C-alpha positions as CSV (number, residue, x, y, z in Angstrom):
1,X,-19.1,46.9,-2.5
2,X,-17.9,50.3,-3.4
3,X,-14.3,51.7,-3.4
4,X,-13.2,55.0,-2.0
5,X,-9.7,56.4,-2.5
6,X,-7.9,59.8,-2.4
7,X,-6.3,62.1,-4.9
8,X,-2.8,61.0,-3.9
9,X,-3.4,57.8,-5.9
10,X,-2.8,59.8,-9.1
11,X,-5.8,58.3,-10.9
12,X,-7.2,60.2,-13.8
13,X,-10.8,61.4,-13.4
14,X,-11.9,59.3,-16.4
15,X,-10.4,56.2,-14.9
16,X,-12.2,56.8,-11.6
17,X,-15.5,57.3,-13.4
18,X,-15.0,54.2,-15.6
19,X,-14.3,52.0,-12.5
20,X,-17.0,53.6,-10.3
21,X,-14.5,54.8,-7.7
22,X,-15.2,57.6,-5.3
23,X,-12.4,60.1,-4.6
24,X,-11.7,62.0,-1.4
25,X,-10.0,65.2,-2.6
26,X,-7.0,66.7,-1.0
27,X,-6.7,70.5,-1.1
28,X,-4.0,73.0,-2.0
29,X,-3.9,76.2,0.0
30,X,-2.7,79.1,-2.1
31,X,-2.5,82.7,-0.7
32,X,-5.8,83.5,-2.3
33,X,-7.6,80.5,-0.9
34,X,-7.9,76.7,-1.0
35,X,-8.4,74.8,-4.3
36,X,-9.4,71.2,-4.7
37,X,-6.5,69.4,-6.3
38,X,-9.0,67.9,-8.8
39,X,-9.9,71.4,-10.0
40,X,-6.5,72.1,-11.5
41,X,-4.7,70.4,-14.4
42,X,-1.2,69.4,-13.7
43,X,0.3,72.1,-15.9
44,X,-2.0,74.8,-14.5
45,X,-0.8,73.9,-11.0
46,X,2.9,73.9,-11.9
47,X,2.5,77.3,-13.6
48,X,1.1,78.7,-10.4
49,X,3.7,76.9,-8.2
50,X,6.6,78.3,-10.2
51,X,5.1,81.8,-10.1
52,X,5.1,81.6,-6.3
53,X,8.8,80.7,-5.8
54,X,10.4,81.0,-3.3
55,X,7.1,80.6,-1.4
56,X,5.1,77.4,-1.9
57,X,1.5,76.5,-1.2
58,X,0.5,74.0,1.5
59,X,-1.7,71.0,1.3
60,X,-4.6,69.9,3.5
61,X,-6.2,66.5,3.7
62,X,-9.9,65.6,3.7
63,X,-11.4,66.0,7.2
64,X,-13.2,63.2,8.9
65,X,-16.4,65.0,8.3
66,X,-15.8,65.1,4.6
67,X,-15.0,61.4,4.6
68,X,-18.1,60.7,6.6
69,X,-20.2,62.6,4.0
70,X,-18.6,60.5,1.2
71,X,-19.3,57.2,3.2
72,X,-22.9,58.1,3.8
73,X,-23.5,59.1,0.2
74,X,-21.9,55.8,-1.1
75,X,-23.8,53.8,1.5
76,X,-27.1,54.9,0.0
77,X,-26.5,52.5,-2.8
78,X,-24.1,50.0,-1.1
79,X,-23.2,50.0,2.6
80,X,-20.1,47.9,2.1
81,X,-17.1,50.2,1.4
82,X,-13.5,49.5,0.8
83,X,-11.5,52.7,1.5
84,X,-7.9,52.6,0.2
85,X,-5.5,55.5,1.0
86,X,-2.1,57.1,0.9
87,X,0.5,55.9,3.4
88,X,-0.2,56.8,7.0
89,X,3.6,57.4,7.2
90,X,3.3,60.4,4.8
91,X,-0.2,61.8,5.4
92,X,-3.0,62.0,8.0
93,X,-5.6,61.0,5.3
94,X,-5.8,57.4,6.5
95,X,-6.5,58.6,10.1
96,X,-9.2,60.9,8.9
97,X,-10.8,58.0,7.1
98,X,-10.6,55.9,10.2
99,X,-12.3,58.5,12.4
100,X,-15.0,58.9,9.7
101,X,-15.6,55.1,9.6
102,X,-16.2,55.2,13.4
103,X,-18.5,58.3,13.0
104,X,-20.8,56.8,10.5
105,X,-21.3,53.7,12.6
106,X,-23.9,51.2,11.3
107,X,-24.7,53.5,8.3
108,X,-21.8,52.0,6.4
109,X,-19.5,49.0,6.8
110,X,-16.1,50.5,6.0
111,X,-13.0,48.4,5.5
112,X,-9.9,50.6,5.6
113,X,-6.6,49.9,3.7
114,X,-3.4,51.7,4.4
115,X,-1.4,51.3,1.2
116,X,1.9,52.3,2.8
117,X,2.7,54.1,-0.4
118,X,1.4,56.8,-2.7
119,X,1.0,57.8,-6.4
120,X,1.5,54.9,-8.8
121,X,2.1,52.5,-6.0
122,X,-1.2,53.4,-4.3
123,X,-2.9,53.2,-7.6
124,X,-1.9,49.6,-8.1
125,X,-3.9,48.6,-5.0
126,X,-6.9,50.7,-6.0
127,X,-6.9,49.2,-9.5
128,X,-6.5,45.6,-8.1
129,X,-9.5,46.2,-5.7
130,X,-11.6,47.5,-8.6
131,X,-10.7,44.6,-10.8
132,X,-11.4,42.1,-8.0
133,X,-14.8,43.7,-7.4
134,X,-15.6,43.5,-11.1
135,X,-14.8,39.7,-10.9
136,X,-16.9,39.4,-7.8
137,X,-14.1,38.3,-5.5
138,X,-15.0,38.1,-1.8
139,X,-13.6,40.7,0.5
140,X,-11.1,38.4,2.3
141,X,-9.5,37.3,-1.1
142,X,-9.4,40.9,-2.2
143,X,-7.6,42.0,1.0
144,X,-5.2,39.2,0.7
145,X,-4.3,40.2,-2.8
146,X,-3.8,43.8,-1.7
147,X,-1.5,42.7,1.0
148,X,0.6,40.8,-1.6
149,X,0.7,43.8,-3.9
150,X,1.6,46.1,-1.1
151,X,4.5,43.8,-0.1
152,X,5.8,43.5,-3.7
153,X,5.3,47.0,-5.0
154,X,8.3,49.3,-5.4
155,X,7.9,53.1,-5.9
156,X,11.1,54.9,-6.7
157,X,11.8,58.4,-8.0
158,X,14.3,61.2,-8.4
159,X,14.1,64.9,-8.2
160,X,15.8,67.9,-9.8
161,X,15.9,69.6,-6.5
162,X,15.2,68.8,-2.8
163,X,14.1,72.3,-2.1
164,X,10.3,71.5,-2.3
165,X,10.6,68.5,0.0
166,X,12.6,70.7,2.4
167,X,10.1,73.6,2.4
168,X,7.2,71.1,3.0
169,X,9.0,69.5,5.9
170,X,9.5,66.2,4.2
171,X,13.3,66.3,4.3
172,X,15.7,68.3,6.4
173,X,17.0,71.6,5.1
174,X,20.6,70.5,5.9
175,X,20.2,67.5,3.6
176,X,18.6,69.7,0.9
177,X,21.4,72.2,1.2
178,X,24.0,69.5,0.9
179,X,22.3,68.0,-2.1
180,X,22.2,71.4,-3.7
181,X,25.8,72.2,-3.1
182,X,26.9,68.8,-4.5
183,X,24.4,68.9,-7.3
184,X,23.1,65.4,-6.4
185,X,19.9,64.0,-7.6
186,X,18.7,61.6,-4.9
187,X,16.9,58.4,-5.7
188,X,14.1,58.0,-3.1
189,X,11.7,55.2,-2.4
190,X,8.9,54.4,0.0
191,X,9.8,52.0,2.8
192,X,7.5,49.0,3.2
193,X,8.0,48.9,6.9
194,X,6.7,52.4,7.8
195,X,5.5,53.9,4.5
196,X,8.0,56.8,4.7
197,X,10.7,58.0,2.4
198,X,14.3,56.9,2.4
199,X,17.1,57.2,-0.1
200,X,18.5,54.3,-2.0
201,X,21.1,56.1,-4.1
202,X,21.9,59.2,-6.0
203,X,23.4,60.5,-9.3
204,X,24.8,63.8,-10.4
205,X,22.4,64.1,-13.3
206,X,18.8,62.9,-13.9
207,X,20.0,60.3,-16.4
208,X,22.5,59.0,-13.9
209,X,19.8,58.7,-11.3
210,X,17.5,56.9,-13.7
211,X,20.3,54.3,-14.1
212,X,20.5,54.0,-10.3
213,X,16.7,53.4,-10.3
214,X,16.9,50.8,-13.0
215,X,19.7,48.9,-11.3
216,X,17.9,49.0,-8.0
217,X,14.7,47.6,-9.5
218,X,16.7,44.9,-11.5
219,X,18.3,43.9,-8.2
220,X,14.9,43.4,-6.6
221,X,13.0,41.7,-9.4
222,X,15.5,40.2,-11.8
223,X,13.7,38.8,-14.8
224,X,10.3,38.8,-13.1
225,X,7.6,40.1,-15.6
226,X,6.4,43.5,-14.3
227,X,3.7,46.1,-14.6
228,X,5.3,49.5,-14.6
229,X,3.8,53.0,-14.2
230,X,6.1,55.9,-14.9
231,X,5.2,59.1,-13.0
232,X,6.5,62.6,-13.6
233,X,5.7,66.2,-12.8
234,X,6.8,68.2,-15.9
235,X,9.7,66.1,-17.2
236,X,8.3,64.4,-20.3
237,X,11.8,63.8,-21.9
238,X,13.1,62.2,-18.7
239,X,10.0,60.1,-18.5
240,X,10.5,58.9,-22.1
241,X,14.1,58.1,-21.3
242,X,13.1,56.2,-18.2
243,X,10.6,54.2,-20.3
244,X,13.4,53.3,-22.8
245,X,15.8,52.2,-20.1
246,X,13.1,50.1,-18.3
247,X,12.2,48.2,-21.4
248,X,15.8,47.6,-22.3
249,X,16.8,46.1,-19.0
250,X,13.7,44.7,-17.4
251,X,10.8,42.4,-18.5
252,X,8.0,45.0,-18.6
253,X,4.7,43.4,-19.7
254,X,2.7,46.6,-19.4
255,X,3.9,50.2,-19.2
256,X,1.9,53.3,-18.4
257,X,2.9,56.9,-18.1
258,X,0.9,59.3,-15.8
259,X,1.4,62.7,-14.3
260,X,1.8,63.3,-10.6
261,X,-1.2,65.0,-9.1
262,X,-1.0,68.6,-8.0
263,X,-1.4,67.7,-4.4
264,X,1.8,65.6,-4.5
265,X,3.5,68.1,-6.8
266,X,3.4,70.7,-4.0
267,X,6.0,68.6,-2.1
268,X,8.2,67.6,-5.1
269,X,8.0,70.5,-7.6
270,X,7.8,69.9,-11.4
271,X,11.2,68.1,-11.6
272,X,10.1,64.7,-10.5
273,X,10.4,61.4,-12.5
274,X,10.0,57.9,-11.2
275,X,8.3,54.6,-11.6
276,X,6.1,52.2,-9.7
277,X,6.5,48.5,-10.4
278,X,4.8,45.3,-9.3
279,X,4.9,41.7,-10.5
280,X,2.6,41.1,-13.4
281,X,1.5,37.8,-11.8
282,X,-0.4,39.7,-9.1
283,X,-2.7,41.2,-11.8
284,X,-2.8,38.5,-14.4
285,X,-6.0,36.8,-13.0
286,X,-7.7,40.2,-12.4
287,X,-7.3,41.8,-15.8
C-alpha cells in the first residue's frame, strides 16, 4: 500500500521522501501566475506576501485530474492507495480526491481519509499511517487507529491579526475589524464535528493567548503523556515561548517544531503560532 497526502499537512519534503509518501500539491496564485506551494520556501513566500499587502494571493487545490494522474502513477507499483487529506470543512481537496478515485476505477484501489483537520493535526494521521504501513498493519487496523487519532487530536493556534483570514473569506470582516479595534489575539481550533474553525478564547497579546492555549489543552488532556508539534509562520520567538510553556505545564513526551506551509500561510499571514497535540499512547506501538 502507498500513501498520498497533500501539502496542507505541513510535511517537509525530506520527511515525505524518507517515508515514501506522495504529495498532491496545492497552488498559490500570485498576480504573475500560479506557483506550486512546494516550490517556495516558507520565508520566500512570506517575503512575497508582505510585499503584496494590502492585496493577497489566492490558493487553488489539486484538480481531480491531477489526483487521478497521481493515483495512476502510484498504482504502477502498488494499486492499493491510502489517500489522507485536509479537512473537507476547510478545503475542496478531499472532494477532488474522491472524484479522482471514481475516475481511475479499477486501475487503483483508493481508500480516502478526511482528517477533519490540517497542518500538524493532519500530519499526525499521515505519520501514523506511514508507521503502520512500515509495521505491516492491515488496512482495517490502520483506519481504526486513524479514527482514534482524529478524535483525540487537538490543533489550536493564535494570530497576530485576523486580516488574512478575513481577506481569504475564512472569517467575517466584522469579526476581523472588531478584533483589530480591541487588539485581541484569538485562539482558534478546528472542530472535530465539522472540521471547521471556531474560537476557544482570546488574549490581548500573543503571550496571553499562548497561556489560553496551554490552559485549554491542560483542561482537555490533564496529565496524559502527549506528542506535540508546534507550528508557526514567522514567529520563532513565540514558538520557542510556547515550547517552554508546554513543557512546564504538560507531560510532553516528544516535541517538534515545524513551519506552516505557504499554502496555509496565505490565509493566516506570518503571525501564526500554534500547536497540535495527541496522546502519546496512540503512537507508542507504531514508533
